[in-house]
C-alpha positions as CSV (number, residue, x, y, z in Angstrom):
1,M,24.9,-3.3,3.9
2,R,21.8,-1.7,1.9
3,L,20.8,-3.2,-1.4
4,P,20.3,-1.3,-4.6
5,D,17.4,-0.7,-5.8
6,S,17.5,-2.7,-8.6
7,V,18.2,-6.1,-6.5
8,T,15.0,-5.4,-4.6
9,G,12.7,-4.6,-7.3
10,S,14.0,-8.3,-9.3
11,F,13.1,-9.6,-5.9
12,L,9.5,-8.3,-5.8
13,V,9.1,-9.0,-9.5
14,V,10.2,-12.9,-9.2
15,L,8.1,-13.3,-5.3
16,G,5.0,-11.5,-7.5
17,A,5.6,-13.6,-10.9
18,A,5.4,-17.2,-8.2
19,A,2.6,-15.7,-6.7
20,A,0.3,-15.4,-9.9
21,Y,2.0,-17.9,-11.4
22,G,0.3,-20.0,-8.4
23,G,-3.0,-18.4,-8.6
24,W,-2.9,-19.3,-12.8
25,I,-2.3,-23.0,-11.6
26,L,-5.2,-23.3,-9.0
27,P,-8.4,-24.9,-10.6
28,P,-10.8,-22.6,-10.2
29,V,-14.3,-24.1,-7.9
30,P,-16.5,-24.9,-10.5
31,G,-19.9,-22.8,-10.5
32,Q,-18.4,-19.5,-9.0
33,P,-16.9,-16.7,-11.3
34,V,-14.3,-15.7,-8.9
35,G,-12.4,-18.6,-6.9
36,P,-9.3,-18.9,-4.4
37,N,-7.1,-18.9,-7.8
38,V,-8.0,-15.1,-8.2
39,F,-6.7,-13.7,-5.0
40,P,-2.9,-14.9,-5.5
41,L,-3.0,-14.2,-9.2
42,V,-4.3,-10.1,-8.2
43,I,-1.8,-9.9,-5.1
44,G,0.7,-11.5,-7.3
45,S,0.3,-9.4,-10.4
46,G,0.8,-6.1,-8.4
47,L,3.5,-7.3,-6.5
48,A,5.6,-7.8,-10.0
49,L,4.5,-4.2,-11.2
50,C,5.5,-2.7,-8.2
51,G,8.9,-4.4,-8.4
52,L,9.4,-3.2,-11.8
53,A,8.3,0.4,-10.9
54,I,11.1,0.1,-8.6
55,V,13.5,-1.7,-10.7
56,F,12.9,1.4,-13.6
57,G,13.0,3.9,-10.9
58,I,9.4,5.0,-11.3
59,G,8.0,7.5,-8.6
60,H,11.4,7.7,-7.6
61,S,13.6,11.4,-7.9
62,F,17.1,11.1,-7.5
63,E,17.2,14.9,-6.9
64,E,15.3,14.7,-3.5
65,E,18.0,12.5,-1.9
66,E,19.0,13.9,1.2
67,E,22.2,14.8,2.3
68,L,24.0,12.7,4.8
69,I,25.6,14.0,8.0
70,P,29.3,12.9,7.5
71,L,30.8,11.3,10.6
72,E,34.2,12.8,12.0
73,D,36.1,9.5,10.3
74,G,34.4,10.6,6.9
75,Q,31.8,7.8,6.7
76,A,28.0,8.7,6.3
77,A,25.6,8.4,8.3
78,A,21.6,8.7,8.3
79,P,19.9,11.6,7.8
80,P,18.5,13.7,10.5
81,P,14.9,13.3,12.0
82,Q,12.5,15.6,11.2
83,G,10.4,17.3,13.5
84,K,9.6,16.6,17.4
85,L,7.0,13.9,16.4
86,Y,9.2,11.9,13.6
87,G,9.7,9.1,15.8
88,L,6.1,8.9,16.7
89,R,5.6,7.9,12.9
90,A,6.3,4.4,14.0
91,L,3.1,4.0,16.1
92,L,0.8,5.3,13.1
93,P,0.4,1.8,11.6
94,P,-1.2,0.1,15.1
95,A,-3.2,3.2,16.0
96,L,-4.5,3.4,12.5
97,L,-5.6,-0.5,12.8
98,L,-7.0,0.4,16.2
99,F,-8.6,3.3,15.0
100,Y,-10.3,0.8,11.5
101,V,-11.3,-2.0,13.9
102,A,-13.2,1.1,16.1
103,A,-14.6,2.8,13.5
104,A,-15.3,0.7,10.3
105,D,-19.0,-0.5,11.7
106,R,-20.1,3.1,12.5
107,L,-18.3,5.0,9.5
108,G,-18.6,2.4,6.9
109,F,-15.0,0.7,4.8
110,I,-15.0,3.8,2.4
111,I,-15.1,6.4,4.5
112,T,-13.2,4.7,7.0
113,A,-10.1,3.5,4.4
114,A,-10.4,7.0,3.0
115,I,-9.5,8.8,6.4
116,M,-6.7,6.1,7.3
117,V,-5.0,6.8,3.3
118,Y,-5.3,10.2,3.9
119,V,-3.2,10.3,7.4
120,T,-0.6,7.5,6.3
121,S,0.2,9.1,3.1
122,T,0.8,13.0,5.0
123,A,2.7,11.4,7.4
124,L,4.9,9.9,4.7
125,G,5.2,13.3,3.5
126,A,3.0,13.7,0.8
127,K,1.1,17.4,0.1
128,W,-2.2,17.6,0.2
129,K,-2.8,17.6,-3.3
130,L,-2.1,14.3,-3.9
131,A,-3.0,12.7,-0.5
132,L,-6.8,14.0,-1.2
133,P,-7.6,12.5,-4.6
134,L,-6.0,9.2,-3.5
135,A,-7.8,9.4,-0.5
136,A,-11.2,9.3,-2.5
137,L,-10.0,7.0,-5.0
138,S,-8.4,4.5,-3.6
139,P,-11.0,3.4,-0.9
140,F,-13.3,2.9,-3.7
141,A,-11.0,1.0,-6.0
142,I,-10.5,-1.7,-3.1
143,H,-14.4,-1.8,-2.5
144,L,-14.5,-2.5,-6.7
145,I,-12.0,-5.3,-6.2
146,F,-12.7,-6.6,-3.2
147,G,-16.8,-6.0,-2.6
148,K,-17.6,-6.6,-6.1
149,L,-15.1,-8.8,-8.0
150,L,-14.1,-10.9,-5.1
151,R,-17.3,-10.6,-2.9
152,V,-15.9,-9.6,0.7
153,P,-18.6,-8.3,2.6
154,L,-17.2,-4.9,3.7
155,P,-19.0,-2.5,6.1
156,A,-21.6,0.0,5.0
157,G,-21.4,1.9,7.6
158,L,-23.3,5.9,7.0
159,L,-22.9,6.0,3.0
160,P,-25.9,3.5,1.4
161,T,-24.3,1.3,-1.3
162,P,-26.3,1.3,-4.2
163,W,-23.4,1.4,-6.2
């Protein structure tokens, strides 16, 4: 059974709101501008926003849905796999994790994350015109949130980090 997008998105909104509320009611640590309450608040808010995007269909084009192959008894089956290496996409997350572990100290967080975002987005079907700006901007956004706001040490690698 497949759930409609509105049910899935609504569940994510509720889950994100619960996490954000949990972060909101945690007491801040005296003397620290960013305490343990900020992380669940940020993650929960982001999850709720993603759930709202799913509920309202933002970023989803219903015209691009693939045709399903009809089975002999008239029911619809899943669309056929795309290309010879389609099944190898399941190996992408562990391969990227191993790449990050091996390369983050040498290359640094920004370069490693940019490579990971580009490979992931193109493997999921994004055109290079979308994948390249996404790969260029998202590591900087992550660095600003985790490195500067939450003060999580990220490996510098090849790039000097005066910013």
